[in-house]
LOPASE-595651 format. One record per atom (N, C-alpha, C): residue number from 0; atom name; x negated, y, z. Coordinates in steps of 0.2 Angstrom, whole numbers. Each point is the difference from the previous one (the first is absolute). Example, Ala and Ser with C-alpha at 12.3 -4.5 7.8 and 13.67 -1.06 7.14 Angstrom:
REM LOPASE-595651
SITE  pos  site      x      y      z
SITE    0     N    -66    -28     39
SITE    0    CA      4      6      0
SITE    0     C     -4      6      0
SITE    1     N      2      5     -4
SITE    1    CA     -4      6      1
SITE    1     C      4      5      3
END
This chain:
REM LOPASE-595651
SITE  pos  site      x      y      z
SITE    0     N    -21    -22    112
SITE    0    CA     -7      1     -5
SITE    0     C      0     -7     -4
SITE    1     N      0     -3      2
SITE    1    CA     -1     -6     -4
SITE    1     C      6     -3     -7
SITE    2     N      8      3      1
SITE    2    CA      4      0     -3
SITE    2     C     -1      6     -6
SITE    3     N     -1      4      5
SITE    3    CA     -4      6     -6
SITE    3     C     -4     -2     -4
SITE    4     N     -5     -1     -1
SITE    4    CA     -7     -3     -3
SITE    4     C      3     -5     -5
SITE    5     N      3     -4      5
SITE    5    CA      4     -6     -5
SITE    5     C      3      2     -6
SITE    6     N      5      5      4
SITE    6    CA      3      5     -9
SITE    6     C     -2      3     -4
SITE    7     N     -7      3      1
SITE    7    CA     -2      4     -2
SITE    7     C     -4     -6     -6
SITE    8     N     -3     -6      2
SITE    8    CA     -4     -6     -2
SITE    8     C      7     -2     -7
SITE    9     N      7     -1      4
SITE    9    CA      5     -2     -5
SITE    9     C      1      5     -5
SITE   10     N      1      8      1
SITE   10    CA      1      4     -4
SITE   10     C     -7      1     -6
SITE   11     N     -5     -1      0
SITE   11    CA     -6     -1     -3
SITE   11     C      0     -4     -6
SITE   12     N      2     -5      3
SITE   12    CA     -1     -7     -4
SITE   12     C      7      2     -6
SITE   13     N      5     -1      4
SITE   13    CA      4      5     -6
SITE   13     C      0      2     -4
SITE   14     N     -2      5     -1
SITE   14    CA     -3      6     -4
SITE   14     C     -2     -1     -4
SITE   15     N     -8     -6      1
SITE   15    CA     -3     -3     -3
SITE   15     C      4     -3     -6
SITE   16     N      4     -1      2
SITE   16    CA      5     -6     -4
SITE   16     C      3      3     -4
SITE   17     N      0      8     -1
SITE   17    CA      6     -1     -5
SITE   17     C     -4      4     -5
SITE   18     N      3      1    -10
SITE   18    CA     -3      4     -2
SITE   18     C     -8      6     -1
SITE   19     N     -2      1      0
SITE   19    CA     -4      7      1
SITE   19     C      3      7     -2
SITE   20     N      5      1     -5
SITE   20    CA      3      5      2
SITE   20     C      6      2      3
SITE   21     N      3     -6      5
SITE   21    CA      1      0      5
SITE   21     C     -3      1      6
SITE   22     N     -6     -5      0
SITE   22    CA     -4      4      8
SITE   22     C     -3      6     -1
SITE   23     N     -1      2     -6
SITE   23    CA     -3      9      2
SITE   23     C      6      4      1
SITE   24     N      9     -1     -2
SITE   24    CA      2      2      2
SITE   24     C      2      1      9
SITE   25     N     -3     -6      1
SITE   25    CA     -2     -1      7
SITE   25     C     -2      4      2
SITE   26     N     -6      0     -3
SITE   26    CA     -6      3      5
SITE   26     C      1      4      0
SITE   27     N      2      5     -7
SITE   27    CA      2      8      2
SITE   27     C      4      3      6
SITE   28     N      6     -6     -2
SITE   28    CA      5      2      4
SITE   28     C      0      2      9
SITE   29     N     -4     -6      3
SITE   29    CA      0     -3      5
SITE   29     C     -8      0      6
SITE   30     N     -5      1     -8
SITE   30    CA     -6      1      3
SITE   30     C     -3      5      1
SITE   31     N      3      5     -5
SITE   31    CA     -3      5     -5
SITE   31     C      4      8      5
SITE   32     N      7     -3     -2
SITE   32    CA      6      4      5
SITE   32     C      0      4     -3
SITE   33     N      3     -1    -10
SITE   33    CA      3      5     -3
SITE   33     C      5     -3     -1
SITE   34     N      3      7     -4
SITE   34    CA      8     -3      1
SITE   34     C      1     -2     -9
SITE   35     N      5      0     -2
SITE   35    CA      1      0     -8
SITE   35     C      0      2     -3
SITE   36     N      0      6      0
SITE   36    CA     -2      5     -2
SITE   36     C     -7     -1     -4
SITE   37     N     -3      0      6
SITE   37    CA     -8      0     -1
SITE   37     C     -5     -5     -4
SITE   38     N      5     -5      3
SITE   38    CA     -1     -6     -2
SITE   38     C      3     -1     -8
SITE   39     N      5      5     -2
SITE   39    CA      2     -1     -8
SITE   39     C     -6      4     -4
SITE   40     N     -4      7      3
SITE   40    CA     -4      3     -5
SITE   40     C     -6     -4      1
SITE   41     N     -2     -5      6
SITE   41    CA     -7      0     -1
SITE   41     C      0     -6     -7
SITE   42     N      5     -5      1
SITE   42    CA      0     -7     -5
SITE   42     C      2      2     -7
SITE   43     N      5      5     -1
SITE   43    CA      4      3     -7
SITE   43     C      6     -3      1
SITE   44     N      4      1      4
SITE   44    CA      7     -5      0
SITE   44     C      1      4      3
SITE   45     N     10      0     -2
SITE   45    CA      5      4      4
SITE   45     C     -1     -2      6
SITE   46     N      4      6      3
SITE   46    CA     -1     -5      8
SITE   46     C      9     -3      1
SITE   47     N      4     -4     -5
SITE   47    CA      4     -1      1
SITE   47     C     -3     -8     -2
SITE   48     N     -3      0     -6
SITE   48    CA     -6     -7      0
SITE   48     C     -5     -1      9
SITE   49     N     -3      5      3
SITE   49    CA      2     -2      6
SITE   49     C      1     -3      2
SITE   50     N      5      3      2
SITE   50    CA      8     -2      5
SITE   50     C     -2     -8     -1
SITE   51     N      2     -1     -8
SITE   51    CA      3     -6      0
SITE   51     C     -8     -6      1
SITE   52     N     -3      2      0
SITE   52    CA     -7     -4      0
SITE   52     C     -1     -1      8
SITE   53     N      0      6      3
SITE   53    CA      2     -3      6
SITE   53     C      6     -4      3
SITE   54     N      4      3      1
SITE   54    CA      6     -6      2
SITE   54     C     -2     -7     -2
SITE   55     N      0     -1     -9
SITE   55    CA     -4     -7     -2
SITE   55     C     -7     -5      6
SITE   56     N     -4      5      2
SITE   56    CA     -6     -1      1
SITE   56     C      1     -3      8
SITE   57     N      5      4      4
SITE   57    CA      3     -1      5
SITE   57     C      4     -5     -2
SITE   58     N      6     -3     -2
SITE   58    CA      4     -4     -2
SITE   58     C     -6     -8      0
SITE   59     N     -6      0     -4
SITE   59    CA     -3     -5     -3
SITE   59     C     -3     -3      9
SITE   60     N     -3      6      4
SITE   60    CA     -4     -1      6
SITE   60     C      4     -4      6
SITE   61     N      6      3      0
SITE   61    CA      5     -3      2
SITE   61     C      2     -8     -1
SITE   62     N      0     -2     -7
SITE   62    CA      0     -5     -2
SITE   62     C     -6     -6      1
SITE   63     N     -7      4      3
SITE   63    CA     -3     -4     -3
SITE   63     C     -1     -2     10
SITE   64     N     -1      6      6
SITE   64    CA      2      1      6
SITE   64     C      5     -8      0
SITE   65     N      7      0     -2
SITE   65    CA      5     -3      1
SITE   65     C     -4     -8      0
SITE   66     N      1     -2     -7
SITE   66    CA     -4     -6     -4
SITE   66     C     -5     -1      6
SITE   67     N     -4      5      2
SITE   67    CA     -7     -3      4
SITE   67     C      4     -4      8
SITE   68     N      4      4      2
SITE   68    CA      2      0      7
SITE   68     C      3     -8     -1
SITE   69     N      5     -1     -5
SITE   69    CA      4     -6     -2
SITE   69     C     -3     -6      2
SITE   70     N    -10      0     -2
SITE   70    CA     -1     -9     -2
SITE   70     C     -3      3      7
END
């Protein structure tokens, strides 16, 4: 249980370090459970742009978490 809780805290902290536009994509995709088409319609960008931003956000989160774990 504690490990799961710690992971949630770590993910929340990583999300807060992202630029606001990437935070928004993560929020809609994972917390609001919207698909890429729905996100694109809400923020008025193409589905491909949503896909790219989501990939970029996840990559940045990975780097943030990886760097934290190395310290």
